[in-house]
ROFIZA-518806 format. One record per atom (N, C-alpha, C): residue number from 0; residue in three letters; x negated, y, z negated. Coordinates in nm, 2 decimals, m for minus. Last residue first. Layout:
<dozas>
- num|residuo|px|py|pz
- NUM|ala|X|Y|Z
...
</dozas>
This chain:
<dozas>
- num|residuo|px|py|pz
- 200|unk|7.45|4.28|m3.38
- 200|unk|7.58|4.35|m3.36
- 200|unk|7.62|4.37|m3.21
- 199|unk|7.20|4.18|m3.39
- 199|unk|7.31|4.09|m3.41
- 199|unk|7.45|4.15|m3.37
- 198|unk|7.00|4.37|m3.40
- 198|unk|7.02|4.29|m3.28
- 198|unk|7.15|4.21|m3.28
- 197|unk|6.99|4.47|m3.65
- 197|unk|7.03|4.56|m3.55
- 197|unk|7.06|4.49|m3.42
- 196|unk|6.89|4.27|m3.82
- 196|unk|7.04|4.29|m3.81
- 196|unk|7.08|4.38|m3.70
- 195|unk|6.66|4.08|m3.82
- 195|unk|6.68|4.18|m3.72
- 195|unk|6.83|4.21|m3.71
- 194|unk|6.67|3.90|m4.03
- 194|unk|6.54|3.98|m4.01
- 194|unk|6.56|4.09|m3.92
- 193|unk|6.91|3.77|m4.02
- 193|unk|6.89|3.87|m4.13
- 193|unk|6.77|3.96|m4.11
- 192|unk|6.88|3.58|m3.82
- 192|unk|6.95|3.70|m3.79
- 192|unk|6.93|3.81|m3.89
- 191|unk|6.77|3.34|m3.89
- 191|unk|6.68|3.44|m3.84
- 191|unk|6.74|3.58|m3.83
- 190|unk|6.98|3.17|m3.96
- 190|unk|6.91|3.23|m4.07
- 190|unk|6.81|3.34|m4.02
- 189|unk|7.06|3.08|m3.70
- 189|unk|7.14|3.18|m3.77
- 189|unk|7.07|3.25|m3.89
- 188|unk|6.76|3.08|m3.48
- 188|unk|6.86|3.01|m3.57
- 188|unk|6.94|3.12|m3.65
- 187|unk|6.59|3.23|m3.33
- 187|unk|6.65|3.10|m3.27
- 187|unk|6.77|3.05|m3.35
- 186|unk|6.36|3.44|m3.28
- 186|unk|6.50|3.45|m3.32
- 186|unk|6.58|3.33|m3.25
- 185|unk|6.03|3.40|m3.41
- 185|unk|6.13|3.41|m3.30
- 185|unk|6.27|3.41|m3.36
- 184|unk|5.76|3.57|m3.56
- 184|unk|5.88|3.50|m3.58
- 184|unk|5.97|3.51|m3.45
- 183|unk|5.41|3.52|m3.53
- 183|unk|5.53|3.60|m3.50
- 183|unk|5.65|3.51|m3.53
- 182|unk|5.07|3.53|m3.65
- 182|unk|5.20|3.47|m3.64
- 182|unk|5.31|3.57|m3.61
- 181|unk|4.79|3.63|m3.43
- 181|unk|4.87|3.63|m3.55
- 181|unk|5.00|3.56|m3.53
- 180|unk|4.60|3.39|m3.22
- 180|unk|4.67|3.52|m3.25
- 180|unk|4.74|3.52|m3.38
- 179|unk|4.31|3.22|m3.17
- 179|unk|4.43|3.22|m3.25
- 179|unk|4.48|3.37|m3.26
- 178|unk|4.15|3.06|m2.90
- 178|unk|4.16|3.18|m2.98
- 178|unk|4.30|3.18|m3.04
- 177|unk|4.09|2.70|m2.91
- 177|unk|4.16|2.82|m2.86
- 177|unk|4.14|2.94|m2.95
- 176|unk|3.86|2.49|m2.82
- 176|unk|3.88|2.57|m2.94
- 176|unk|3.95|2.70|m2.90
- 175|unk|3.86|2.16|m2.71
- 175|unk|3.90|2.30|m2.68
- 175|unk|3.92|2.37|m2.81
- 174|unk|3.82|1.89|m2.71
- 174|unk|3.70|1.98|m2.74
- 174|unk|3.73|2.12|m2.71
- 173|unk|4.03|1.73|m2.69
- 173|unk|3.96|1.76|m2.57
- 173|unk|3.85|1.86|m2.59
- 172|unk|4.13|1.72|m2.95
- 172|unk|4.10|1.59|m2.88
- 172|unk|4.02|1.61|m2.75
- 171|unk|4.20|1.99|m2.99
- 171|unk|4.08|1.93|m3.06
- 171|unk|4.04|1.80|m2.99
- 170|unk|4.44|2.01|m2.84
- 170|unk|4.32|2.09|m2.81
- 170|unk|4.19|2.02|m2.86
- 169|unk|4.59|1.83|m2.99
- 169|unk|4.56|1.80|m2.85
- 169|unk|4.44|1.88|m2.80
- 168|unk|4.61|1.96|m3.23
- 168|unk|4.55|1.83|m3.23
- 168|unk|4.51|1.79|m3.08
- 167|unk|4.76|2.19|m3.14
- 167|unk|4.62|2.21|m3.19
- 167|unk|4.54|2.07|m3.19
- 166|unk|5.00|2.05|m3.08
- 166|unk|4.92|2.12|m2.97
- 166|unk|4.78|2.14|m3.01
- 165|unk|5.08|1.97|m3.33
- 165|unk|5.05|1.87|m3.23
- 165|unk|4.97|1.93|m3.12
- 164|unk|5.12|2.22|m3.46
- 164|unk|5.02|2.12|m3.51
- 164|unk|4.98|2.02|m3.40
- 163|unk|5.33|2.32|m3.29
- 163|unk|5.20|2.39|m3.30
- 163|unk|5.09|2.30|m3.35
- 162|unk|5.53|2.13|m3.33
- 162|unk|5.48|2.16|m3.20
- 162|unk|5.34|2.23|m3.21
- 161|unk|5.68|2.06|m3.55
- 161|unk|5.55|1.99|m3.53
- 161|unk|5.47|2.04|m3.41
- 160|unk|5.93|2.17|m3.57
- 160|unk|5.82|2.23|m3.65
- 160|unk|5.68|2.17|m3.63
- 159|unk|6.06|2.17|m3.23
- 159|unk|6.06|2.13|m3.38
- 159|unk|5.94|2.19|m3.44
- 158|unk|6.06|2.20|m2.96
- 158|unk|6.16|2.27|m3.04
- 158|unk|6.17|2.24|m3.19
- 157|unk|5.96|1.87|m2.87
- 157|unk|5.97|2.01|m2.84
- 157|unk|6.08|2.08|m2.92
- 156|unk|5.79|1.64|m2.96
- 156|unk|5.92|1.68|m3.01
- 156|unk|5.93|1.83|m2.99
- 155|unk|5.64|1.56|m2.64
- 155|unk|5.63|1.57|m2.78
- 155|unk|5.77|1.62|m2.83
- 154|unk|5.48|1.46|m2.33
- 154|unk|5.60|1.46|m2.42
- 154|unk|5.56|1.48|m2.57
- 153|unk|5.24|1.71|m2.22
- 153|unk|5.29|1.57|m2.22
- 153|unk|5.40|1.57|m2.33
- 152|unk|5.12|1.95|m2.22
- 152|unk|5.26|1.95|m2.19
- 152|unk|5.32|1.81|m2.18
- 151|unk|4.85|1.93|m2.26
- 151|unk|4.93|2.01|m2.36
- 151|unk|5.08|1.99|m2.34
- 150|unk|4.75|1.81|m2.04
- 150|unk|4.77|1.73|m2.16
- 150|unk|4.85|1.80|m2.27
- 149|unk|4.69|2.00|m1.85
- 149|unk|4.82|1.93|m1.84
- 149|unk|4.85|1.85|m1.97
- 148|unk|4.54|2.26|m1.82
- 148|unk|4.54|2.17|m1.93
- 148|unk|4.67|2.09|m1.94
- 147|unk|4.36|2.46|m1.60
- 147|unk|4.47|2.37|m1.61
- 147|unk|4.44|2.28|m1.73
- 146|unk|4.24|2.77|m1.76
- 146|unk|4.22|2.65|m1.67
- 146|unk|4.33|2.55|m1.69
- 145|unk|4.31|2.95|m1.93
- 145|unk|4.22|3.00|m1.83
- 145|unk|4.19|2.89|m1.73
- 144|unk|4.62|3.01|m2.09
- 144|unk|4.52|2.92|m2.04
- 144|unk|4.44|2.98|m1.93
- 143|unk|4.82|3.08|m2.38
- 143|unk|4.75|3.13|m2.26
- 143|unk|4.64|3.04|m2.22
- 142|unk|5.13|3.10|m2.53
- 142|unk|5.02|3.00|m2.49
- 142|unk|4.95|3.06|m2.37
- 141|unk|5.33|3.20|m2.80
- 141|unk|5.26|3.23|m2.68
- 141|unk|5.15|3.13|m2.66
- 140|unk|5.45|3.09|m3.01
- 140|unk|5.53|3.20|m2.94
- 140|unk|5.46|3.24|m2.81
- 139|unk|5.50|2.76|m3.13
- 139|unk|5.41|2.87|m3.09
- 139|unk|5.49|2.96|m3.00
- 138|unk|5.64|2.62|m3.43
- 138|unk|5.61|2.61|m3.29
- 138|unk|5.50|2.72|m3.25
- 137|unk|5.68|2.68|m3.69
- 137|unk|5.60|2.56|m3.67
- 137|unk|5.58|2.54|m3.52
- 136|unk|5.81|2.92|m3.74
- 136|unk|5.89|2.80|m3.75
- 136|unk|5.81|2.67|m3.72
- 135|unk|5.64|3.13|m3.68
- 135|unk|5.67|3.10|m3.82
- 135|unk|5.74|2.97|m3.84
- 134|unk|5.40|3.03|m3.43
- 134|unk|5.53|3.09|m3.47
- 134|unk|5.56|3.05|m3.61
- 133|unk|5.07|3.11|m3.31
- 133|unk|5.16|3.03|m3.39
- 133|unk|5.29|3.10|m3.43
- 132|unk|4.95|3.16|m3.00
- 132|unk|5.01|3.24|m3.11
- 132|unk|5.10|3.15|m3.19
- 131|unk|4.65|3.09|m2.83
- 131|unk|4.78|3.05|m2.88
- 131|unk|4.82|3.13|m3.00
- 130|unk|4.44|3.05|m2.55
- 130|unk|4.48|3.13|m2.66
- 130|unk|4.62|3.09|m2.70
- 129|unk|4.14|2.90|m2.39
- 129|unk|4.29|2.91|m2.42
- 129|unk|4.31|3.00|m2.54
- 128|unk|3.88|2.94|m2.35
- 128|unk|3.95|2.87|m2.25
- 128|unk|4.10|2.87|m2.27
- 127|unk|3.76|3.27|m2.42
- 127|unk|3.81|3.14|m2.47
- 127|unk|3.88|3.07|m2.35
- 126|unk|3.69|3.52|m2.32
- 126|unk|3.59|3.45|m2.39
- 126|unk|3.63|3.31|m2.44
- 125|unk|3.91|3.61|m2.19
- 125|unk|3.78|3.65|m2.14
- 125|unk|3.67|3.56|m2.20
- 124|unk|4.13|3.55|m2.34
- 124|unk|4.10|3.46|m2.23
- 124|unk|3.97|3.50|m2.16
- 123|unk|4.16|3.77|m2.50
- 123|unk|4.10|3.64|m2.56
- 123|unk|4.06|3.55|m2.45
- 122|unk|4.28|3.95|m2.34
- 122|unk|4.14|3.98|m2.37
- 122|unk|4.08|3.85|m2.43
- 121|unk|4.54|3.84|m2.33
- 121|unk|4.46|3.85|m2.20
- 121|unk|4.31|3.87|m2.24
- 120|unk|4.61|3.87|m2.60
- 120|unk|4.60|3.74|m2.54
- 120|unk|4.52|3.74|m2.41
- 119|unk|4.61|4.15|m2.62
- 119|unk|4.52|4.07|m2.70
- 119|unk|4.50|3.93|m2.65
- 118|unk|4.81|4.22|m2.44
- 118|unk|4.67|4.26|m2.41
- 118|unk|4.57|4.18|m2.49
- 117|unk|5.02|4.11|m2.57
- 117|unk|4.99|4.05|m2.44
- 117|unk|4.84|4.10|m2.40
- 116|unk|5.03|4.26|m2.80
- 116|unk|5.01|4.12|m2.82
- 116|unk|4.97|4.06|m2.68
- 115|unk|5.07|4.52|m2.69
- 115|unk|4.95|4.49|m2.76
- 115|unk|4.92|4.34|m2.78
- 114|unk|5.34|4.51|m2.61
- 114|unk|5.23|4.51|m2.51
- 114|unk|5.10|4.47|m2.57
- 113|unk|5.50|4.29|m2.85
- 113|unk|5.46|4.42|m2.80
- 113|unk|5.36|4.41|m2.69
- 112|unk|5.77|4.13|m3.02
- 112|unk|5.67|4.12|m2.91
- 112|unk|5.63|4.26|m2.87
- 111|unk|5.98|4.11|m3.19
- 111|unk|5.86|4.19|m3.23
- 111|unk|5.75|4.19|m3.13
- 110|unk|6.17|3.94|m3.09
- 110|unk|6.20|4.08|m3.10
- 110|unk|6.08|4.17|m3.13
- 109|unk|6.16|3.69|m2.88
- 109|unk|6.06|3.75|m2.97
- 109|unk|6.09|3.90|m2.99
- 108|unk|6.26|3.52|m2.68
- 108|unk|6.33|3.53|m2.81
- 108|unk|6.24|3.59|m2.92
- 107|unk|6.15|3.45|m2.45
- 107|unk|6.23|3.57|m2.45
- 107|unk|6.30|3.60|m2.58
- 106|unk|5.81|3.33|m2.45
- 106|unk|5.95|3.32|m2.45
- 106|unk|6.02|3.45|m2.46
- 105|unk|5.52|3.29|m2.24
- 105|unk|5.59|3.35|m2.35
- 105|unk|5.74|3.34|m2.34
- 104|unk|5.20|3.21|m2.12
- 104|unk|5.34|3.17|m2.13
- 104|unk|5.40|3.23|m2.25
- 103|unk|4.97|3.32|m1.90
- 103|unk|5.01|3.34|m2.04
- 103|unk|5.16|3.31|m2.04
- 102|unk|4.70|3.21|m1.69
- 102|unk|4.84|3.23|m1.72
- 102|unk|4.87|3.24|m1.87
- 101|unk|4.47|3.19|m1.43
- 101|unk|4.50|3.22|m1.57
- 101|unk|4.64|3.26|m1.59
- 100|unk|4.64|2.88|m1.33
- 100|unk|4.59|2.97|m1.43
- 100|unk|4.50|3.08|m1.36
- 99|unk|4.89|2.72|m1.22
- 99|unk|4.79|2.81|m1.15
- 99|unk|4.74|2.92|m1.25
- 98|unk|5.05|2.58|m1.39
- 98|unk|4.98|2.51|m1.29
- 98|unk|4.87|2.59|m1.22
- 97|unk|5.23|2.67|m1.57
- 97|unk|5.09|2.69|m1.60
- 97|unk|5.00|2.62|m1.50
- 96|unk|5.48|2.61|m1.48
- 96|unk|5.45|2.75|m1.49
- 96|unk|5.30|2.77|m1.51
- 95|unk|5.47|2.33|m1.51
- 95|unk|5.49|2.39|m1.38
- 95|unk|5.45|2.54|m1.38
- 94|unk|5.45|2.32|m1.79
- 94|unk|5.34|2.26|m1.70
- 94|unk|5.35|2.32|m1.56
- 93|unk|5.70|2.41|m1.87
- 93|unk|5.58|2.49|m1.89
- 93|unk|5.47|2.45|m1.81
- 92|unk|5.86|2.20|m1.78
- 92|unk|5.88|2.33|m1.72
- 92|unk|5.76|2.43|m1.75
- 91|unk|5.76|1.99|m1.93
- 91|unk|5.75|1.98|m1.78
- 91|unk|5.77|2.12|m1.72
- 90|unk|5.83|2.08|m2.19
- 90|unk|5.69|2.06|m2.15
- 90|unk|5.67|2.05|m2.00
- 89|unk|6.11|2.09|m2.18
- 89|unk|6.03|2.22|m2.19
- 89|unk|5.89|2.20|m2.15
- 88|unk|6.21|1.85|m1.93
- 88|unk|6.21|1.91|m2.06
- 88|unk|6.12|2.03|m2.07
- 87|unk|6.36|1.91|m1.60
- 87|unk|6.28|1.84|m1.70
- 87|unk|6.28|1.91|m1.83
- 86|unk|6.34|2.14|m1.31
- 86|unk|6.40|2.03|m1.40
- 86|unk|6.31|1.98|m1.50
- 85|unk|6.28|2.49|m1.29
- 85|unk|6.28|2.36|m1.24
- 85|unk|6.34|2.26|m1.35
- 84|unk|6.24|2.77|m1.32
- 84|unk|6.18|2.68|m1.42
- 84|unk|6.17|2.53|m1.37
- 83|unk|6.17|2.97|m1.04
- 83|unk|6.26|2.88|m1.11
- 83|unk|6.18|2.79|m1.21
- 82|unk|6.07|3.30|m1.05
- 82|unk|6.03|3.16|m1.02
- 82|unk|6.12|3.07|m1.10
- 81|unk|6.06|3.65|m0.95
- 81|unk|6.12|3.53|m1.01
- 81|unk|6.06|3.40|m0.97
- 80|unk|5.98|3.98|m1.03
- 80|unk|5.94|3.86|m0.96
- 80|unk|6.00|3.74|m1.03
- 79|unk|6.21|4.24|m1.00
- 79|unk|6.15|4.15|m1.10
- 79|unk|6.11|4.02|m1.02
- 78|unk|6.33|4.41|m0.83
- 78|unk|6.19|4.42|m0.83
- 78|unk|6.12|4.31|m0.92
- 77|unk|6.60|4.41|m0.86
- 77|unk|6.55|4.34|m0.75
- 77|unk|6.40|4.33|m0.75
- 76|unk|6.72|4.36|m1.20
- 76|unk|6.66|4.44|m1.09
- 76|unk|6.59|4.36|m0.99
- 75|unk|6.87|4.21|m1.37
- 75|unk|6.75|4.27|m1.42
- 75|unk|6.68|4.36|m1.32
- 74|unk|7.12|4.14|m1.24
- 74|unk|7.11|4.17|m1.39
- 74|unk|6.99|4.25|m1.42
- 73|unk|7.05|4.08|m0.98
- 73|unk|7.16|4.18|m1.01
- 73|unk|7.16|4.22|m1.15
- 72|unk|6.85|3.89|m1.03
- 72|unk|6.81|4.02|m0.97
- 72|unk|6.92|4.13|m0.99
- 71|unk|7.01|3.69|m1.13
- 71|unk|6.90|3.75|m1.21
- 71|unk|6.86|3.88|m1.16
- 70|unk|7.16|3.63|m0.91
- 70|unk|7.23|3.67|m1.04
- 70|unk|7.13|3.74|m1.13
- 69|unk|6.98|3.54|m0.72
- 69|unk|7.05|3.66|m0.70
- 69|unk|7.12|3.72|m0.83
- 68|unk|6.89|3.29|m0.82
- 68|unk|6.80|3.41|m0.83
- 68|unk|6.88|3.54|m0.81
- 67|unk|7.16|3.14|m1.01
- 67|unk|7.08|3.16|m0.89
- 67|unk|6.99|3.29|m0.90
- 66|unk|7.12|3.01|m1.34
- 66|unk|7.19|3.08|m1.24
- 66|unk|7.10|3.10|m1.12
- 65|unk|6.96|2.85|m1.51
- 65|unk|7.10|2.88|m1.55
- 65|unk|7.18|2.96|m1.45
- 64|unk|6.63|3.00|m1.54
- 64|unk|6.72|2.89|m1.52
- 64|unk|6.86|2.93|m1.56
- 63|unk|6.30|3.14|m1.46
- 63|unk|6.45|3.15|m1.49
- 63|unk|6.52|3.01|m1.47
- 62|unk|6.04|3.32|m1.54
- 62|unk|6.07|3.18|m1.51
- 62|unk|6.22|3.16|m1.55
- 61|unk|5.94|3.62|m1.41
- 61|unk|6.04|3.56|m1.49
- 61|unk|6.07|3.42|m1.45
- 60|unk|5.60|3.73|m1.41
- 60|unk|5.71|3.67|m1.34
- 60|unk|5.81|3.62|m1.45
- 59|unk|5.34|3.98|m1.39
- 59|unk|5.43|3.89|m1.46
- 59|unk|5.53|3.84|m1.37
- 58|unk|5.03|4.16|m1.45
- 58|unk|5.13|4.09|m1.36
- 58|unk|5.21|3.99|m1.43
- 57|unk|5.04|4.42|m1.70
- 57|unk|4.98|4.29|m1.65
- 57|unk|5.08|4.24|m1.55
- 56|unk|5.15|4.64|m1.82
- 56|unk|5.07|4.66|m1.70
- 56|unk|5.01|4.54|m1.64
- 55|unk|5.31|4.65|m2.04
- 55|unk|5.18|4.59|m2.05
- 55|unk|5.09|4.62|m1.94
- 54|unk|5.56|4.74|m1.96
- 54|unk|5.47|4.83|m2.03
- 54|unk|5.33|4.78|m2.04
- 53|unk|5.67|4.50|m1.86
- 53|unk|5.65|4.61|m1.77
- 53|unk|5.55|4.71|m1.83
- 52|unk|5.69|4.35|m2.10
- 52|unk|5.60|4.31|m1.99
- 52|unk|5.57|4.42|m1.89
- 51|unk|5.87|4.51|m2.24
- 51|unk|5.74|4.49|m2.29
- 51|unk|5.64|4.44|m2.18
- 50|unk|6.10|4.47|m2.08
- 50|unk|6.04|4.61|m2.10
- 50|unk|5.90|4.60|m2.15
- 49|unk|6.14|4.20|m2.12
- 49|unk|6.10|4.25|m1.99
- 49|unk|6.04|4.39|m1.99
- 48|unk|6.23|4.20|m2.38
- 48|unk|6.10|4.13|m2.35
- 48|unk|6.05|4.18|m2.21
- 47|unk|6.47|4.33|m2.35
- 47|unk|6.37|4.39|m2.44
- 47|unk|6.23|4.33|m2.40
- 46|unk|6.61|4.15|m2.20
- 46|unk|6.59|4.28|m2.15
- 46|unk|6.47|4.35|m2.23
- 45|unk|6.62|3.93|m2.37
- 45|unk|6.55|3.92|m2.25
- 45|unk|6.51|4.06|m2.19
- 44|unk|6.77|4.04|m2.58
- 44|unk|6.63|3.99|m2.61
- 44|unk|6.55|3.98|m2.48
- 43|unk|7.02|4.09|m2.46
- 43|unk|6.94|4.20|m2.52
- 43|unk|6.79|4.16|m2.54
- 42|unk|7.09|3.83|m2.39
- 42|unk|7.08|3.93|m2.29
- 42|unk|6.99|4.04|m2.34
- 41|unk|7.11|3.71|m2.64
- 41|unk|7.01|3.66|m2.55
- 41|unk|6.99|3.76|m2.44
- 40|unk|7.34|3.85|m2.73
- 40|unk|7.21|3.87|m2.80
- 40|unk|7.09|3.82|m2.71
- 39|unk|7.53|3.76|m2.56
- 39|unk|7.50|3.90|m2.56
- 39|unk|7.36|3.93|m2.62
- 38|unk|7.54|3.49|m2.63
- 38|unk|7.50|3.52|m2.50
- 38|unk|7.46|3.67|m2.49
- 37|unk|7.64|3.52|m2.89
- 37|unk|7.51|3.46|m2.87
- 37|unk|7.45|3.49|m2.73
- 36|unk|7.89|3.63|m2.84
- 36|unk|7.79|3.71|m2.92
- 36|unk|7.65|3.65|m2.90
- 35|unk|8.02|3.43|m2.70
- 35|unk|8.00|3.56|m2.63
- 35|unk|7.89|3.64|m2.71
- 34|unk|8.02|3.21|m2.89
- 34|unk|7.96|3.20|m2.76
- 34|unk|7.92|3.33|m2.69
- 33|unk|7.93|3.32|m3.23
- 33|unk|8.03|3.28|m3.13
- 33|unk|7.96|3.28|m2.99
- 32|unk|7.75|3.36|m3.43
- 32|unk|7.78|3.48|m3.34
- 32|unk|7.90|3.45|m3.25
- 31|unk|7.71|3.12|m3.57
- 31|unk|7.71|3.25|m3.64
- 31|unk|7.77|3.37|m3.56
- 30|unk|7.73|2.91|m3.39
- 30|unk|7.80|2.91|m3.51
- 30|unk|7.81|3.04|m3.59
- 29|unk|7.54|3.01|m3.18
- 29|unk|7.69|3.01|m3.16
- 29|unk|7.77|3.00|m3.29
- 28|unk|7.28|2.97|m3.21
- 28|unk|7.33|3.09|m3.28
- 28|unk|7.48|3.10|m3.26
- 27|unk|7.21|2.76|m3.05
- 27|unk|7.20|2.74|m3.20
- 27|unk|7.25|2.86|m3.28
- 26|unk|7.24|2.86|m2.79
- 26|unk|7.35|2.77|m2.85
- 26|unk|7.34|2.75|m3.00
- 25|unk|7.15|3.06|m2.61
- 25|unk|7.13|3.07|m2.75
- 25|unk|7.23|2.98|m2.83
- 24|unk|7.38|2.99|m2.35
- 24|unk|7.27|3.07|m2.40
- 24|unk|7.27|3.07|m2.55
- 23|unk|7.62|2.86|m2.31
- 23|unk|7.50|2.79|m2.27
- 23|unk|7.37|2.87|m2.31
- 22|unk|7.82|3.02|m2.41
- 22|unk|7.83|2.88|m2.43
- 22|unk|7.71|2.80|m2.39
- 21|unk|7.79|3.26|m2.16
- 21|unk|7.85|3.23|m2.29
- 21|unk|7.87|3.08|m2.30
- 20|unk|7.48|3.31|m2.00
- 20|unk|7.62|3.26|m1.99
- 20|unk|7.67|3.21|m2.12
- 19|unk|7.23|3.46|m1.93
- 19|unk|7.31|3.48|m2.05
- 19|unk|7.46|3.44|m2.03
- 18|unk|6.99|3.24|m1.79
- 18|unk|7.10|3.33|m1.77
- 18|unk|7.19|3.34|m1.89
- 17|unk|6.68|3.21|m1.98
- 17|unk|6.80|3.15|m1.92
- 17|unk|6.90|3.26|m1.89
- 16|unk|6.33|3.25|m1.95
- 16|unk|6.46|3.29|m1.99
- 16|unk|6.57|3.22|m1.92
- 15|unk|5.98|3.31|m2.00
- 15|unk|6.09|3.21|m1.99
- 15|unk|6.22|3.26|m2.03
- 14|unk|5.74|3.47|m1.83
- 14|unk|5.84|3.49|m1.93
- 14|unk|5.95|3.39|m1.90
- 13|unk|5.41|3.46|m1.77
- 13|unk|5.53|3.39|m1.73
- 13|unk|5.63|3.40|m1.85
- 12|unk|5.17|3.68|m1.67
- 12|unk|5.26|3.65|m1.78
- 12|unk|5.38|3.58|m1.72
- 11|unk|4.85|3.60|m1.54
- 11|unk|4.99|3.63|m1.51
- 11|unk|5.07|3.59|m1.63
- 10|unk|4.54|3.76|m1.61
- 10|unk|4.64|3.65|m1.63
- 10|unk|4.78|3.70|m1.59
- 9|unk|4.34|3.90|m1.34
- 9|unk|4.42|3.92|m1.46
- 9|unk|4.52|3.80|m1.48
- 8|unk|4.03|3.80|m1.24
- 8|unk|4.17|3.78|m1.21
- 8|unk|4.25|3.80|m1.34
- 7|unk|3.75|3.80|m1.30
- 7|unk|3.82|3.92|m1.25
- 7|unk|3.97|3.91|m1.23
- 6|unk|3.57|3.63|m1.40
- 6|unk|3.62|3.60|m1.27
- 6|unk|3.70|3.71|m1.21
- 5|unk|3.71|3.64|m1.73
- 5|unk|3.59|3.62|m1.64
- 5|unk|3.63|3.57|m1.51
- 4|unk|4.03|3.81|m1.72
- 4|unk|3.93|3.72|m1.78
- 4|unk|3.81|3.71|m1.69
- 3|unk|4.15|4.14|m1.76
- 3|unk|4.12|4.03|m1.67
- 3|unk|4.01|3.95|m1.73
- 2|unk|4.24|4.35|m1.91
- 2|unk|4.28|4.22|m1.96
- 2|unk|4.24|4.11|m1.86
- 1|unk|4.24|4.58|m1.64
- 1|unk|4.26|4.56|m1.79
- 1|unk|4.31|4.42|m1.82
- 0|unk|4.01|4.51|m1.39
- 0|unk|4.15|4.53|m1.43
- 0|unk|4.16|4.50|m1.58
</dozas>
């Protein structure tokens, strides 16, 4: 199977997204777009990411929060595989999604994400224990694992500029040398909107 790591099992792509409820989705963009505008942008980004996952041909699931599964199926289609993110901080929710590798974790706020990025990550897992894509804001936009690595998801300052550096330090402490993908920008803050004006309208 295309992108299958050693052992023959293709990595599952876990896409993280929240229901696009005004006032609860993309809250950091509310000052620029208003509650309805921020939620509408989040809706477009999730739909765009889902198109990329479908086009990749890799198995995937939507890790959801903010509404019942029925609401997500009504929005995105009954054929979309769903799994609840569950409670806890981002690390705890990612740890849950990564409990059964091989897996590739990715967010829904990546306008430039392409099937090629997912194929590259899957291919990297054929020869590496992990793969990571650094984000321009100091976090990471993708994390792929061929084996359980719960130490990556222990408490840190999630959502800040230290996340990538801290994650790399944790890899190093365990002797893991991940494959590095190229940098991508995510759309999280008002200043990011200028990069993708077509999405803000």
